[in-house]
C-alpha positions in Angstrom: -21.4 73.1 119.2 -23.3 71.0 121.8 -25.2 68.0 120.6 -28.2 69.1 122.5 -28.3 72.3 120.6 -27.9 71.2 117.2 -30.4 72.4 114.2 -32.1 70.3 111.6 -32.8 72.1 108.6 -35.5 70.7 106.3 -36.0 71.7 102.8 -36.7 71.1 99.0 -34.0 68.6 97.5 -30.5 70.1 96.8 -29.2 70.5 93.5 -26.0 69.0 94.2 -24.6 66.5 97.1 -24.0 68.3 100.3 -22.3 66.5 103.2 -24.4 65.4 106.1 -27.3 65.8 104.1 -29.9 63.5 102.9 -32.8 63.4 100.6 -36.1 62.7 102.1 -39.2 62.2 100.4 -42.6 64.6 100.9 -44.2 62.3 103.7 -40.8 61.9 105.8 -39.9 65.4 105.2 -43.1 66.6 106.6 -43.3 64.4 109.3 -39.5 64.3 110.6 -39.1 64.5 114.3 -35.7 65.9 116.0 -34.1 64.6 119.1 -35.0 66.6 122.3 -33.2 69.9 122.6 -32.7 70.2 118.8 -34.4 73.0 116.9 -36.0 72.5 113.5 -35.9 74.9 110.5 -38.4 74.3 107.6 -37.4 76.1 104.5 -40.0 77.3 102.2 -40.1 75.7 98.5 -41.7 72.7 97.0 -41.2 69.5 97.9 -41.7 67.1 95.3 -43.3 63.9 95.6 -41.5 61.2 93.5 -43.6 58.0 92.5 -41.6 54.9 91.9 -43.0 52.9 89.1 -43.6 49.2 89.1 -41.0 48.6 86.4 -38.3 50.6 88.5 -38.9 48.5 91.7 -38.8 45.1 89.5 -35.5 46.0 88.3 -34.1 47.2 91.3 -35.3 44.0 93.1 -33.5 41.6 90.0 -30.2 43.8 90.3 -29.9 43.0 94.2 -30.7 39.4 93.5 -27.9 39.4 90.9 -25.6 40.4 93.4 -27.0 38.1 96.4 -26.8 35.3 94.3 -23.4 35.9 92.7 -21.1 32.9 92.9 -17.9 34.2 94.8 -15.4 31.9 96.4 -15.1 31.9 100.1 -12.3 33.9 101.6 -9.4 32.2 102.3 -8.8 30.7 106.1 -6.9 33.0 108.4 -3.8 31.1 109.6 -2.6 33.4 112.5 -3.6 36.5 114.1 -1.3 39.4 115.3 -3.4 42.5 116.5 -5.2 43.9 113.5 -3.1 42.0 111.0 -3.6 38.2 109.8 -2.0 35.6 107.8 -4.1 34.1 105.2 -3.1 30.7 103.5 -2.5 30.7 99.7 
């Protein structure tokens, strides 16, 4: 298959994870553009518009903040490199 002859299939959310598949919101599923030369096939079905609540967004931001502010020791210094291998100090 040639990259210029690919097909993008847009449809309702999958019931299980599929390799190479991505979940899109209603706005992005309906406005998606594909590269020149590609075909686009839109499957019939209901596209759900999932609203994210304010508490959900706040919880997500708090979780990201906790990870970003976590105290982690710096990585050990590299003493010597050979190709993709590295010797690190104790």
